[in-house]
Every structure is written in structure tokens, then in C-alpha cells.
N, C-alpha and C positions, 0 to 999 in steps of 0.2 A: 101421235108419236109414241113409240115404245122405247123401253130401255135399250133394246138391241140397236135401234137406229140412232140412239143418242151416243154417237161415237165420231171419231175423226175419219174423214174419207179414206185416208191412206191405210187404215186398218182393214177396210173392206177390200180395197184394191190388192193389198198384199195377200190377204187370206184367199181371195179368189184365185190369184196366181199360184199360191201354194197348192190349192186343190187341183188346178189344171195341170200342174207339174207333178202331181202325186207326191207332194212333200207332206206326209202325214205322220212322220215319225215323232216320238216324244221330244218336246223342247222344254227347257227350263228357263224361265224369266225371273229375274230378281228385282224387287221393288225396294228402293233405298233412297236416302237423302244424301246428296253428294257433300254438301257443307251446311252446317247450322247457320241460320240467319244471324246477323250481328245482334249482340245482346242476349244470346241464348246460351245457357250452359248445358242444356239437355233438351230432349224431345220426349213427349209421352205418346207411346204407340196407341193409336185409336183408329176407328173406322173399320175394323176387321169384321164385326158382326154384320154391318150393312153390306160389306163386300161379299161375305159368304151368302147372304140372302140373295144378292144379285146373281151370283154364280149358280145357286141352287135352282133358280127359275129361268136361267138363260136358255133360250131356244129361238132360232131364226124361223119365223113363220112366213106364210105366203105374203101377207101384207108388208112384212119387212123387206122381202125380196123385191116386191113391186116398188117400194119406196127407194131402195138402192138403185134400181134400174132407172127410175124417173130422174133421180139426181145425177146419175152418170150419163143420162141420155142414151141408154142402150136398151135393146130388147130384153124383156123379162127373162127370156130363155137363156141369155148370156149369164144372168146372175143365179140361175136355178141351182147350180152346184152348192150354193150356200144354204139352200132351204133344208130345214130339219136339223141343222147343226146345233148341238147343245154342248154344255160343258160337262165332260166326264173325267176330268183330270184330278190331280192331287194338289193340295195347298198345304204348305208348312208356313207357320207364321208366329210372330211374337205376340203373346196374348195382350189384349188391351190393358192399359194401365202400367205396363212395364216401361221403364225409361230406356231410351235408345240414343245412339250417338251417330255422328257422321260416318257414312260408308257401311253401316250395318243394315242388312236386309230386314225390312219389316215383315215382308212375306215373300215366298217364292212359289211360283206356279209351275207345275209340270203337267203338260197335256199335249195331245197332238198339235203340231205347230199352228194350223189354222185357228183352232180354238184358243190357244194361249195368246195368239196375236189379237184376235177380235176383242178380247175383254180388257185390253190394255188401258184404253182411255177411261173407262168407267172405274176401274180399280184405282188408277192414279187419282182421279177426281175425288173418290170417296175417302181414300186413305190419307192423301196429302192434306186436304182441307180439315178433316177431323183431327189429325195429328197436330196441325198448327193451332187449332182452337184449344185443344186439351192442354197443350204445352203452355199457352198463354194463361189459361185458367190456373194451372198448377203453380205458376210463378206468383199469381195473386194470392194463392193459399199460403205460399211461403212468406210473402210480404205481410200478410195478416197476422202471422205469428200466433196462431191459435184463436183469433177472433173470427166469429162467423162471417161468411160472405154469402151474398144472395145474387143470383143472376137476374139482372134487369134488362137484358139485351134484346128481347124479342122485337121491339119496334125499330131497332137499328140493324138487325141482321139482314142479310141479302135474301129476304123472302121468308115466309112462315115456316117452310120446311127446314131451312137452315136454322131458324130459331129453335125448332123442336130438337134438332141435333145438338145445338149449342147448349141447351139446358141439360141434356144428358151428359155431355162432355164436362160441363162445369161440375155436375154432381160426381162424375167419375174422379175429377181432380180434387174433390173434397169440399165443394160448396154445400151450404146448409139448406138452400132452398132456391126456388125460382118464381118469377112473377108470371110465367107462362102456364096458364091453366091447363091447356092440352098436354103439355109436357109433364106437369105435376101428376095428372091422371095417368098418363101412359107409362111413366117411368117410376111412379111411386115416390116422387120427390115432394117434400113439403112445399106447399104454395105459400108465397109471402108477398105482401104488398100493403100499401097504405092508402093514400088518396092523392089526387092530382091538384095542382094549383087552381085548375078550373073549378073544382068542387068548392074550394074556399071562396073564390071570386063570385060564385053563384049565390052566396048567402050575403045578407046585409052586413055581417061582421064575422071575424074569425071565431069569436065565441059561439055565435049561432051555428056556424059550420061544425065546430068540434062537438057541440052538444047534440046536434042532429045525427052526426056520424055515430056517436056513442049510443044513441037511442036505437039505431038500426043494428049496430054490432055491439051487443052488451058484453062480449068477452073482452080480452085484452085488446086495446086499440093503440094505434100509432098515429100521431097527429103531425102533419106537415106544417112547419112553423115559420117558413121564410117567404111566404107570399108577399108580405108587405115589409114589416120591420121585424127582423129575427128575434131581437131581445124581447120586444113586446109580444111576439108570437109565443115565445117560451113561457112568458109570464101568464099569458092567457091559457095555454095548455095546462100549466101547473094549477091554475085556479079551477079549471073544469075538472081535472083529474081528482083534485082534493074534494070538490063539491060532490062528485059522484062516488067518492070512496074507492076510486080505482088507483092502482099502482103497480102491483106485481104483474109482470108480463107486458106492461104497457111501454110505450116509447114515444120519442119525438124524432122527426127526421129533418136533418139539415141538408139542403140541396144546392147551396150556392155560397159564394163569398169565401172568406178566410175560414175554412172549416176548423182548423186547429183553435183559433182564437174564439170562434163562436161556440165550439164545443166546451171550452173552458168556462165561458160565461154561463152557458146553459147548465153545465154540471153544478156550478155554484148555486144558480137559482133554484134548480130542482132540489138540491140537498137542503137549501135553506127552507124550502117548503115542506120538508119531511118526505120527499119523494126520491130517496136515495136508490130505490130499486128500479126506478124508471130508466130505461135504456136510451142511449143516444145512437141513432143510426145516421150514417153519412152516405150521401150519393152525389151525383153530378159530375160526369166526365172522368170518373176515377179509373185507374188501372193499377198495375202492380207498383209502378214508380210513385204514384201519388199516395197509395196506401202505405208503402214503405216509408215515405217521408213523414206521414202523419204518425205512424207507429213509433218511429225513431224520435219524433218530436214530443212523444209522451202525450199526445192528444187524448182526452178521456172519451174516446169513441168506442162503443161496445160492439158494433157490427158495421159492415160495409156492403153497400149495394153497388155493383159494377155492371155496366151495360155496353155502350157503344164500342169502346176500345177493346173490350174483351171479346164480344160477339163477332167482331170482324178481325180480330188479331191485328189491330191497327198498325202497330209498328213493324210487323212481319206477316203480312196478309197472305203470303204464299211460301211454299217450300220448294227448294231446288230438288224436287223428287224425280226419279227416273225409273223406268221399267225396261230392263235390258236383258237381251238374250245372253245366257252364260253357258248353255250347253244345247247342242242339237244332235240327235241320233247318237248319243254317247260321246260326242266330240266336244270338248271344252272350247269355248270361243270367247273373244274379248274385243273391245274397241281400243284403238290406239290414237284416237283423235286428240289433238292438243287440248288439255284442260278437261277432257272427258274420258280419260282412260278408265276402263272397267277391269275388274278381276274375274278370271274365268272360273267356271264350275259351280255346281250347287254348293251352298254354304251353310254354316252354322255359326252362331255366336255363343262363345263360352264365357260365362260370367263368373268372376272371382269376387272375393270380399272387397268392399269399397267400390263396387261397380267397375272393377278393372276387367276389361273385356278383351278377348282374343277372337278375331274373325278367322275361322278355319274352314275346312271342307266339310260337307255334310256327313261324309262317311268316316270322319276322324273320331277317335276316342277322346272324350273330354279330358283336358289336362287335370291333374290332381287338384282337388279343392274348387272345381268350377262346376257350373250347371249349364246345360244347353238351353238357350232361350226359345228357339223356334220349335214349335210342336206341330205334329200332323193334325190338321183340323178338318181336312176334307180328303176323301179318297173315293175314286170312281164317281166323282161328282156329287157325293153325299157327305154330309157332316159326319164326323167320327164320334160325335157326342151331342148332347143337348146344347142349345145356345148358351153362351157365357152369361153370367148375371152381372148386373151393374154393381152389386155389392162386392163380388169377387174382384172385379176390375178396380174398384175403388180401394180395396184392401191392398192389391198389388202396388198401386200407385203410391199409397201412403207408405208402404214398406220401403219402396225404392227411393222415395224422397228422403226418408229418414237416413238411408245409407249413402246418399249422395255426398261426395266431398264438399266441404264448406266453400271452396273457391268456385264450385259450379252452382251452388245454391244462391250466390250473391245476386241481387237484383240489378245492380250496376256493375258493369265490366266483369261478368262471370268468365271463368276459365273452364271450358268443358273437358272432360276426360277424352283422351285420344286412344281409340282401340289399336291394338297391334295385330299384325298378321301372323298366323301360324307358320312354321317352317314349311309344311307341306303346301300351303297356299302360296307362299313366296316362291317355292321351287316351280310349282305348276305355272304360275304367272310368267316366270322367266322362260320356261320351255315354250309356252304358247306364244309369247311375244316373239321369240326367235324364229319359231315356225312361220308365223305370219310375215315377219320381216323378210325371211328368206324367200317366201313365195311371192311377195309383192315388190321386192327390191328396195324396201324402205331402209334397210340397214346401209346399203351402198349409198343411197341418197343422203342419209344423215352423215355418213363419213365424208361425203363430198361437200358438206356444208349447206345442203338444200334445206329449206324450211319444212317443218312437218305439214 
């Protein structure tokens, strides 16, 4: 299976029909999220780099045509017009790490209509999934209020490839490290991890396990202390650390139970043993809601390891993302479907202070005091510059989070900023709507009380 055939069937049938009808003029499609999921005050744009990689290598080969023909149960010759098709269009996009809101295009593709249509499914999958994960991770960073967070999600993500991307997205959002060895190597992210309960169980006692671990790893170590009795585990860890003369950089990990109460008792025990520099790390089914509660409760936890709920964006595992045609052959178009109305024409997002956004047309001049968010990142099927760096994306995310209004930063019941439409976009939307209604008779039906 190739990336080309990893698509929805109707992309293939539409593209083939466009080619048969000689509909090859430039088309612009806009990829955006209609509404933010409940409990979200913002989204973090992500997935652009993998999307550009996909477009850069996109080419329909003979094997792809044969696969299309087999699935459609048609002769290979019928699908032959698709052969050799590659992406040679333009992409304008919001750089990774920038915060975005409902209705704002994350990217826009302008290419010959068959090309722009065929890449829809892959682009939606890449951008929507990664934006959902990055947004969840950024909320964890806000909840941590400056405390380090580590990605522990690999074993819970929907496959190793997803885990690799999740580690990158968590780093983009501000995480300090990941347990994923491959991701740490690929992205240059610090690797972090301790030991599992099975390690402790394999030894005759916790003390034997801790001492053996320290012999193998003479640098700073972190002991998992809740395999049996957490308080006794903390006392054992303190004794071993003291005997071995370890302290600075070392830690203990709490993974279950009442983390706030256990952390307070552990902190007191470590301090009493003269181990005030030993850190307490918490894990075990954490997400931004749990981290926020622990931080607000004043739990003496120095770092948090989050996994399942972040790696799967458990409370909002998908986005209401859409990839819609907004212009064909220079003609602005829009949908009028109930609940799914789209705005016509290629667009730009103009950002003012405090992340106050105006959605306008791509050829508008930026309003005073604003900056355009979408940049041209691909032209004639080629990147316009080198791939973006993780460090740059992380810096953009950090800056936008700092500028985010307080009501949107809230972990519980956030209120997201609502972008406004420019005058020119509003006028164009009205004109195109009236033109479509006049052509289809929709206005008369609505006046007569017929449902949309």
C-alpha cells in the first residue's frame, strides 16, 4: 500500500471525472476546524511538516493505478488518466506552533483541481490528528504552571508511528522529555524514564531492586516507590540514596493512589533524611485536569509524566476539520448546507495584539497593527524554504500561549477568542450566497418557508 492509495474512494472517482471532463483549472481548498471541541480555548496548529513531506513525494504510479482499478472493479485502462499525476501546486499555511481558533484556515492548497482533490484525505488526517494532540499537550503545559512534563504515551498511542508523532508534538507544546527512545533520537528530545513495577517485583525486595538499578545506572536515578506500600517504598528509597551518597538529580516516582497526600508524606520523609534535592515525579492516568488540580492543591510534585490521555487526546480525540473548495478557476464558491456553511475565496488570518484575529481575503492588506498568519510554504510543488525546526515551532507556541487571554487559558470552562470577518470577506460572502440562491431557487424556497 502506498500513500497515494491511502485515501477515500470518492477522491479517486472525483479526480478521474475531473480529468475526463478536462477540469484542470486551479482550485483553492481551505482546511479549517469548524468548531473547537468542548473544553478547548484554542488549538495549536500542527502537522504541516508531515503534510508538506507528503505533497513533495506525491505521485500516482502504475501500481497505484492498478490498485485503484482493482478496487473499482474496472479495467486498468479506465484509470490510466491518473497515472503520473503529482502535486505541483501552492500551499499557504499557518506555521506549526501558532495558536488558531474556529473557522480559521490552517492551510490552503491551490493546485489543478484533480491534484487538490486527491490529496484531501491525507492532509486532513495528518493535520487534524496532530493539531488535536498538540492542543491537548499545550493545555498540560499550562496546567503544569512551569513544572516539567514528560511524555509517557507511547504504549497507549494508536500505533508506534502515532507515538513518534505524539512525542514531537508534546515537545513542540513545551514538554521537557519523552520515554520514546526512537523519538528522543529522531527529534533531539531528552529521553526520560525510570523503572517498571515488574522490575521491582523481579527482585526479592524493593531495596535489592533499587540497589541493583543504581549499580547499573550510576548517574542520577529515579526509583518507583509504589509497588507495594508507598510510604515504605519512600523510606527504602531514601535509605538507599543516602547509603550510596546520591541525591542531586535523583528522584522518586509516585504512580497510583492519592498523589497529593502521598507527595506530601514523601516530601516530608525525604527532607527529614536530608534529601531535600531529591525530586518527586508523579504519573498514572494524568492529564491537564489532574495536573491542574494537583498544582492548585499545592502538592509538592516537581514533575509530571503524562501518557494515555494526552497521547490519544482522550477527551477530544478528533477535530471537526474540513477541507472545502473555496475557489475554482477564479470563481469564489461556498456551501450553503445547514450547519456547514463555508466562506468563499482564498483567505488570510490577520492577528492583532492579544490574539484578536480577523479572517479576511488572501489579497487584502493587513489591518493596521496586525500580522498575516498564513505563509507561502510550497510553490510549484516545492518547499519555499528548508523544513521548519522543532525549536522554532516550540518558540512560536510558547509566545502565543503567553499572549493568550486568561479566559482561554483556563483548564476548566475556557472561553476561546472568536475571530471576526473582514468587511471584504463579509461582502463577498453575501454576493456569492445571493448568486447561488438565485441560480438554485433557494431564496424563493426559503421565503416560502421550505426547510434548507
